[in-house]
PDB file of N, CA, C and O in Angstrom:
ATOM      1  N   MET A   1    -204.714 107.420 -76.232  1.00  0.00           N
ATOM      2  CA  MET A   1    -203.452 107.208 -75.571  1.00  0.00           C
ATOM      3  C   MET A   1    -202.524 106.338 -76.423  1.00  0.00           C
ATOM      4  O   MET A   1    -201.310 106.545 -76.421  1.00  0.00           O
ATOM      5  N   ALA A   2    -203.078 105.380 -77.142  1.00  0.00           N
ATOM      6  CA  ALA A   2    -202.257 104.489 -77.954  1.00  0.00           C
ATOM      7  C   ALA A   2    -201.595 105.247 -79.104  1.00  0.00           C
ATOM      8  O   ALA A   2    -200.518 104.867 -79.566  1.00  0.00           O
ATOM      9  N   LYS A   3    -202.242 106.321 -79.564  1.00  0.00           N
ATOM     10  CA  LYS A   3    -201.674 107.109 -80.649  1.00  0.00           C
ATOM     11  C   LYS A   3    -200.348 107.743 -80.214  1.00  0.00           C
ATOM     12  O   LYS A   3    -199.384 107.763 -80.979  1.00  0.00           O
ATOM     13  N   TRP A   4    -200.306 108.252 -78.999  1.00  0.00           N
ATOM     14  CA  TRP A   4    -199.081 108.890 -78.512  1.00  0.00           C
ATOM     15  C   TRP A   4    -197.995 107.860 -78.254  1.00  0.00           C
ATOM     16  O   TRP A   4    -196.810 108.151 -78.419  1.00  0.00           O
ATOM     17  N   GLU A   5    -198.386 106.665 -77.852  1.00  0.00           N
ATOM     18  CA  GLU A   5    -197.392 105.605 -77.653  1.00  0.00           C
ATOM     19  C   GLU A   5    -196.755 105.217 -78.988  1.00  0.00           C
ATOM     20  O   GLU A   5    -195.560 104.927 -79.051  1.00  0.00           O
ATOM     21  N   LEU A   6    -197.547 105.214 -80.040  1.00  0.00           N
ATOM     22  CA  LEU A   6    -197.025 104.908 -81.367  1.00  0.00           C
ATOM     23  C   LEU A   6    -196.032 105.983 -81.819  1.00  0.00           C
ATOM     24  O   LEU A   6    -194.987 105.668 -82.388  1.00  0.00           O
ATOM     25  N   VAL A   7    -196.361 107.237 -81.566  1.00  0.00           N
ATOM     26  CA  VAL A   7    -195.461 108.338 -81.923  1.00  0.00           C
ATOM     27  C   VAL A   7    -194.165 108.245 -81.125  1.00  0.00           C
ATOM     28  O   VAL A   7    -193.080 108.445 -81.670  1.00  0.00           O
ATOM     29  N   LYS A   8    -194.278 107.944 -79.842  1.00  0.00           N
ATOM     30  CA  LYS A   8    -193.089 107.818 -78.999  1.00  0.00           C
ATOM     31  C   LYS A   8    -192.223 106.639 -79.447  1.00  0.00           C
ATOM     32  O   LYS A   8    -190.997 106.742 -79.486  1.00  0.00           O
ATOM     33  N   GLU A   9    -192.854 105.543 -79.777  1.00  0.00           N
ATOM     34  CA  GLU A   9    -192.110 104.378 -80.236  1.00  0.00           C
ATOM     35  C   GLU A   9    -191.415 104.657 -81.572  1.00  0.00           C
ATOM     36  O   GLU A   9    -190.276 104.239 -81.783  1.00  0.00           O
ATOM     37  N   PHE A  10    -192.100 105.361 -82.465  1.00  0.00           N
ATOM     38  CA  PHE A  10    -191.487 105.714 -83.743  1.00  0.00           C
ATOM     39  C   PHE A  10    -190.302 106.655 -83.535  1.00  0.00           C
ATOM     40  O   PHE A  10    -189.268 106.504 -84.186  1.00  0.00           O
ATOM     41  N   TRP A  11    -190.446 107.622 -82.631  1.00  0.00           N
ATOM     42  CA  TRP A  11    -189.349 108.548 -82.361  1.00  0.00           C
ATOM     43  C   TRP A  11    -188.163 107.810 -81.730  1.00  0.00           C
ATOM     44  O   TRP A  11    -187.014 108.098 -82.065  1.00  0.00           O
ATOM     45  N   ASP A  12    -188.424 106.878 -80.837  1.00  0.00           N
ATOM     46  CA  ASP A  12    -187.344 106.076 -80.261  1.00  0.00           C
ATOM     47  C   ASP A  12    -186.638 105.244 -81.326  1.00  0.00           C
ATOM     48  O   ASP A  12    -185.419 105.079 -81.282  1.00  0.00           O
ATOM     49  N   PHE A  13    -187.403 104.722 -82.282  1.00  0.00           N
ATOM     50  CA  PHE A  13    -186.808 103.986 -83.391  1.00  0.00           C
ATOM     51  C   PHE A  13    -185.883 104.890 -84.197  1.00  0.00           C
ATOM     52  O   PHE A  13    -184.773 104.493 -84.551  1.00  0.00           O
ATOM     53  N   LEU A  14    -186.348 106.119 -84.488  1.00  0.00           N
ATOM     54  CA  LEU A  14    -185.518 107.046 -85.250  1.00  0.00           C
ATOM     55  C   LEU A  14    -184.234 107.390 -84.508  1.00  0.00           C
ATOM     56  O   LEU A  14    -183.171 107.473 -85.123  1.00  0.00           O
ATOM     57  N   LYS A  15    -184.314 107.591 -83.210  1.00  0.00           N
ATOM     58  CA  LYS A  15    -183.124 107.917 -82.426  1.00  0.00           C
ATOM     59  C   LYS A  15    -182.169 106.739 -82.347  1.00  0.00           C
ATOM     60  O   LYS A  15    -180.957 106.894 -82.490  1.00  0.00           O
ATOM     61  N   HIS A  16    -182.726 105.574 -82.119  1.00  0.00           N
ATOM     62  CA  HIS A  16    -181.884 104.385 -81.931  1.00  0.00           C
ATOM     63  C   HIS A  16    -181.178 103.967 -83.219  1.00  0.00           C
ATOM     64  O   HIS A  16    -179.999 103.614 -83.199  1.00  0.00           O
ATOM     65  N   ARG A  17    -181.893 104.007 -84.323  1.00  0.00           N
ATOM     66  CA  ARG A  17    -181.335 103.553 -85.610  1.00  0.00           C
ATOM     67  C   ARG A  17    -180.664 104.677 -86.395  1.00  0.00           C
ATOM     68  O   ARG A  17    -180.121 104.441 -87.474  1.00  0.00           O
ATOM     69  N   LYS A  18    -180.700 105.914 -85.854  1.00  0.00           N
ATOM     70  CA  LYS A  18    -180.130 107.086 -86.529  1.00  0.00           C
ATOM     71  C   LYS A  18    -180.754 107.298 -87.906  1.00  0.00           C
ATOM     72  O   LYS A  18    -180.051 107.548 -88.885  1.00  0.00           O
ATOM     73  N   ARG A  19    -182.047 107.196 -87.968  1.00  0.00           N
ATOM     74  CA  ARG A  19    -182.792 107.362 -89.219  1.00  0.00           C
ATOM     75  C   ARG A  19    -183.568 108.681 -89.202  1.00  0.00           C
ATOM     76  O   ARG A  19    -184.774 108.694 -89.448  1.00  0.00           O
ATOM     77  N   TYR A  20    -182.890 109.770 -88.917  1.00  0.00           N
ATOM     78  CA  TYR A  20    -183.558 111.063 -88.825  1.00  0.00           C
ATOM     79  C   TYR A  20    -184.109 111.541 -90.157  1.00  0.00           C
ATOM     80  O   TYR A  20    -185.007 112.383 -90.187  1.00  0.00           O
ATOM     81  N   TRP A  21    -183.590 111.021 -91.251  1.00  0.00           N
ATOM     82  CA  TRP A  21    -184.059 111.436 -92.568  1.00  0.00           C
ATOM     83  C   TRP A  21    -185.476 110.945 -92.849  1.00  0.00           C
ATOM     84  O   TRP A  21    -186.123 111.435 -93.775  1.00  0.00           O
ATOM     85  N   LEU A  22    -185.971 109.982 -92.063  1.00  0.00           N
ATOM     86  CA  LEU A  22    -187.336 109.489 -92.258  1.00  0.00           C
ATOM     87  C   LEU A  22    -188.391 110.456 -91.706  1.00  0.00           C
ATOM     88  O   LEU A  22    -189.532 110.452 -92.168  1.00  0.00           O
ATOM     89  N   ALA A  23    -188.022 111.269 -90.735  1.00  0.00           N
ATOM     90  CA  ALA A  23    -188.994 112.156 -90.088  1.00  0.00           C
ATOM     91  C   ALA A  23    -189.648 113.129 -91.076  1.00  0.00           C
ATOM     92  O   ALA A  23    -190.873 113.245 -91.056  1.00  0.00           O
ATOM     93  N   PRO A  24    -188.905 113.834 -91.937  1.00  0.00           N
ATOM     94  CA  PRO A  24    -189.583 114.737 -92.883  1.00  0.00           C
ATOM     95  C   PRO A  24    -190.484 114.002 -93.873  1.00  0.00           C
ATOM     96  O   PRO A  24    -191.530 114.520 -94.263  1.00  0.00           O
ATOM     97  N   ILE A  25    -190.087 112.810 -94.277  1.00  0.00           N
ATOM     98  CA  ILE A  25    -190.905 112.040 -95.213  1.00  0.00           C
ATOM     99  C   ILE A  25    -192.234 111.668 -94.566  1.00  0.00           C
ATOM    100  O   ILE A  25    -193.290 111.817 -95.181  1.00  0.00           O
ATOM    101  N   VAL A  26    -192.184 111.194 -93.348  1.00  0.00           N
ATOM    102  CA  VAL A  26    -193.407 110.819 -92.633  1.00  0.00           C
ATOM    103  C   VAL A  26    -194.274 112.047 -92.394  1.00  0.00           C
ATOM    104  O   VAL A  26    -195.496 111.974 -92.518  1.00  0.00           O
ATOM    105  N   LEU A  27    -193.662 113.163 -92.056  1.00  0.00           N
ATOM    106  CA  LEU A  27    -194.421 114.394 -91.814  1.00  0.00           C
ATOM    107  C   LEU A  27    -195.137 114.859 -93.079  1.00  0.00           C
ATOM    108  O   LEU A  27    -196.303 115.249 -93.016  1.00  0.00           O
ATOM    109  N   ILE A  28    -194.469 114.825 -94.208  1.00  0.00           N
ATOM    110  CA  ILE A  28    -195.095 115.244 -95.465  1.00  0.00           C
ATOM    111  C   ILE A  28    -196.231 114.299 -95.849  1.00  0.00           C
ATOM    112  O   ILE A  28    -197.275 114.750 -96.320  1.00  0.00           O
ATOM    113  N   ILE A  29    -196.040 113.006 -95.653  1.00  0.00           N
ATOM    114  CA  ILE A  29    -197.115 112.044 -95.954  1.00  0.00           C
ATOM    115  C   ILE A  29    -198.326 112.302 -95.068  1.00  0.00           C
ATOM    116  O   ILE A  29    -199.463 112.245 -95.537  1.00  0.00           O
ATOM    117  N   MET A  30    -198.090 112.585 -93.793  1.00  0.00           N
ATOM    118  CA  MET A  30    -199.204 112.871 -92.890  1.00  0.00           C
ATOM    119  C   MET A  30    -199.929 114.153 -93.285  1.00  0.00           C
ATOM    120  O   MET A  30    -201.159 114.200 -93.248  1.00  0.00           O
ATOM    121  N   LEU A  31    -199.184 115.195 -93.662  1.00  0.00           N
ATOM    122  CA  LEU A  31    -199.815 116.450 -94.068  1.00  0.00           C
ATOM    123  C   LEU A  31    -200.620 116.292 -95.350  1.00  0.00           C
ATOM    124  O   LEU A  31    -201.717 116.839 -95.460  1.00  0.00           O
ATOM    125  N   LEU A  32    -200.097 115.560 -96.312  1.00  0.00           N
ATOM    126  CA  LEU A  32    -200.844 115.334 -97.549  1.00  0.00           C
ATOM    127  C   LEU A  32    -202.099 114.499 -97.311  1.00  0.00           C
ATOM    128  O   LEU A  32    -203.142 114.761 -97.911  1.00  0.00           O
ATOM    129  N   SER A  33    -202.004 113.503 -96.443  1.00  0.00           N
ATOM    130  CA  SER A  33    -203.196 112.699 -96.151  1.00  0.00           C
ATOM    131  C   SER A  33    -204.256 113.535 -95.444  1.00  0.00           C
ATOM    132  O   SER A  33    -205.449 113.379 -95.704  1.00  0.00           O
ATOM    133  N   PHE A  34    -203.822 114.425 -94.549  1.00  0.00           N
ATOM    134  CA  PHE A  34    -204.775 115.324 -93.895  1.00  0.00           C
ATOM    135  C   PHE A  34    -205.424 116.251 -94.920  1.00  0.00           C
ATOM    136  O   PHE A  34    -206.623 116.520 -94.842  1.00  0.00           O
ATOM    137  N   LEU A  35    -204.645 116.737 -95.871  1.00  0.00           N
ATOM    138  CA  LEU A  35    -205.190 117.603 -96.907  1.00  0.00           C
ATOM    139  C   LEU A  35    -206.223 116.877 -97.751  1.00  0.00           C
ATOM    140  O   LEU A  35    -207.265 117.447 -98.072  1.00  0.00           O
ATOM    141  N   PHE A  36    -205.956 115.637 -98.113  1.00  0.00           N
ATOM    142  CA  PHE A  36    -206.908 114.872 -98.918  1.00  0.00           C
ATOM    143  C   PHE A  36    -208.190 114.579 -98.145  1.00  0.00           C
ATOM    144  O   PHE A  36    -209.282 114.666 -98.706  1.00  0.00           O
ATOM    145  N   VAL A  37    -208.073 114.240 -96.889  1.00  0.00           N
ATOM    146  CA  VAL A  37    -209.268 113.970 -96.083  1.00  0.00           C
ATOM    147  C   VAL A  37    -210.076 115.248 -95.920  1.00  0.00           C
ATOM    148  O   VAL A  37    -211.304 115.221 -96.009  1.00  0.00           O
ATOM    149  N   PHE A  38    -209.405 116.359 -95.682  1.00  0.00           N
ATOM    150  CA  PHE A  38    -210.105 117.633 -95.528  1.00  0.00           C
ATOM    151  C   PHE A  38    -210.759 118.055 -96.832  1.00  0.00           C
ATOM    152  O   PHE A  38    -211.858 118.609 -96.822  1.00  0.00           O
ATOM    153  N   ALA A  39    -210.099 117.801 -97.952  1.00  0.00           N
ATOM    154  CA  ALA A  39    -210.622 118.228 -99.250  1.00  0.00           C
ATOM    155  C   ALA A  39    -211.883 117.465 -99.637  1.00  0.00           C
ATOM    156  O   ALA A  39    -212.739 118.012-100.332  1.00  0.00           O
ATOM    157  N   GLN A  40    -212.012 116.239 -99.210  1.00  0.00           N
ATOM    158  CA  GLN A  40    -213.186 115.451 -99.572  1.00  0.00           C
ATOM    159  C   GLN A  40    -214.453 115.922 -98.867  1.00  0.00           C
ATOM    160  O   GLN A  40    -215.561 115.715 -99.363  1.00  0.00           O
ATOM    161  N   SER A  41    -214.286 116.546 -97.727  1.00  0.00           N
ATOM    162  CA  SER A  41    -215.465 116.893 -96.940  1.00  0.00           C
ATOM    163  C   SER A  41    -215.668 118.402 -96.812  1.00  0.00           C
ATOM    164  O   SER A  41    -216.240 118.865 -95.825  1.00  0.00           O
ATOM    165  N   SER A  42    -215.212 119.164 -97.786  1.00  0.00           N
ATOM    166  CA  SER A  42    -215.380 120.603 -97.662  1.00  0.00           C
ATOM    167  C   SER A  42    -215.806 121.226 -98.989  1.00  0.00           C
ATOM    168  O   SER A  42    -215.837 120.566-100.027  1.00  0.00           O
ATOM    169  N   ALA A  43    -216.128 122.496 -98.924  1.00  0.00           N
ATOM    170  CA  ALA A  43    -216.556 123.219-100.113  1.00  0.00           C
ATOM    171  C   ALA A  43    -215.379 123.693-100.957  1.00  0.00           C
ATOM    172  O   ALA A  43    -215.565 124.138-102.090  1.00  0.00           O
ATOM    173  N   ILE A  44    -214.177 123.600-100.414  1.00  0.00           N
ATOM    174  CA  ILE A  44    -213.003 124.053-101.174  1.00  0.00           C
ATOM    175  C   ILE A  44    -212.358 122.923-101.960  1.00  0.00           C
ATOM    176  O   ILE A  44    -211.263 123.088-102.499  1.00  0.00           O
ATOM    177  N   ALA A  45    -213.016 121.794-102.030  1.00  0.00           N
ATOM    178  CA  ALA A  45    -212.465 120.632-102.731  1.00  0.00           C
ATOM    179  C   ALA A  45    -212.100 120.919-104.182  1.00  0.00           C
ATOM    180  O   ALA A  45    -211.023 120.504-104.611  1.00  0.00           O
ATOM    181  N   PRO A  46    -212.929 121.599-104.958  1.00  0.00           N
ATOM    182  CA  PRO A  46    -212.544 121.865-106.353  1.00  0.00           C
ATOM    183  C   PRO A  46    -211.259 122.694-106.481  1.00  0.00           C
ATOM    184  O   PRO A  46    -210.501 122.526-107.436  1.00  0.00           O
ATOM    185  N   PHE A  47    -211.022 123.574-105.529  1.00  0.00           N
ATOM    186  CA  PHE A  47    -209.823 124.407-105.584  1.00  0.00           C
ATOM    187  C   PHE A  47    -208.573 123.621-105.217  1.00  0.00           C
ATOM    188  O   PHE A  47    -207.503 123.864-105.776  1.00  0.00           O
ATOM    189  N   ILE A  48    -208.696 122.687-104.289  1.00  0.00           N
ATOM    190  CA  ILE A  48    -207.551 121.878-103.897  1.00  0.00           C
ATOM    191  C   ILE A  48    -207.215 120.872-104.984  1.00  0.00           C
ATOM    192  O   ILE A  48    -206.041 120.596-105.230  1.00  0.00           O
ATOM    193  N   TYR A  49    -208.223 120.325-105.631  1.00  0.00           N
ATOM    194  CA  TYR A  49    -207.988 119.339-106.680  1.00  0.00           C
ATOM    195  C   TYR A  49    -207.283 119.945-107.885  1.00  0.00           C
ATOM    196  O   TYR A  49    -206.586 119.239-108.613  1.00  0.00           O
ATOM    197  N   THR A  50    -207.456 121.244-108.103  1.00  0.00           N
ATOM    198  CA  THR A  50    -206.771 121.859-109.234  1.00  0.00           C
ATOM    199  C   THR A  50    -205.263 121.974-108.965  1.00  0.00           C
ATOM    200  O   THR A  50    -204.490 122.126-109.910  1.00  0.00           O
ATOM    201  N   LEU A  51    -204.840 121.907-107.732  1.00  0.00           N
ATOM    202  CA  LEU A  51    -203.407 121.962-107.423  1.00  0.00           C
ATOM    203  C   LEU A  51    -202.693 120.699-107.838  1.00  0.00           C
ATOM    204  O   LEU A  51    -201.503 120.732-108.152  1.00  0.00           O
ATOM    205  N   PHE A  52    -203.400 119.587-107.845  1.00  0.00           N
ATOM    206  CA  PHE A  52    -202.790 118.308-108.168  1.00  0.00           C
ATOM    207  C   PHE A  52    -203.285 117.862-109.507  1.00  0.00           C
ATOM    208  O   PHE A  52    -202.897 116.796-109.985  1.00  0.00           O
TER     209      PHE A  52
END
């Protein structure tokens, strides 16, 4: 439940401060971190590492 409160609070911050340009940056960072975590624990790790 606390995770969703953090997301809601961050979204309220973006709306209040008019910082909509931060949303894509945060989204890309989250997607890349998910990719790295997934790559460490799978059999496709060598293929993902060749991309970077």
